[in-house]
C-alpha positions, 0 to 999 in steps of 0.5 A, a space after each residue: 307463338 303469336 300473341 296479339 298484345 303480349 310482350 316478348 322479352 328477347 334474350 340472346 342464345 350465346 350470352 344470355 344478354 337482354 336485347 329489346 322487347 318486341 309486341 309480336 314475332 314478325 318484329 324478330 325477323 326471318 333469321 332468328 330461330 327460337 330456342 326456347 320461350 318461358 311465360 313470365 306472366 299473363 302479358 309477357 314471354 321471355 324468349 331466347 333465340 339464335 340467329 343464322 351465321 352466313 
């Protein structure tokens, strides 16, 4: 999933709210688990993720 210059549009799994745009997978953090990803165009992906609840 790591792509160099592409943007990820990040959405929350629970309510579908738009959270932010990130440039790489590392910026998402280790507690995030990607549930789904859709390619928007050649430069952008939309991803939906959930976080671990402790």
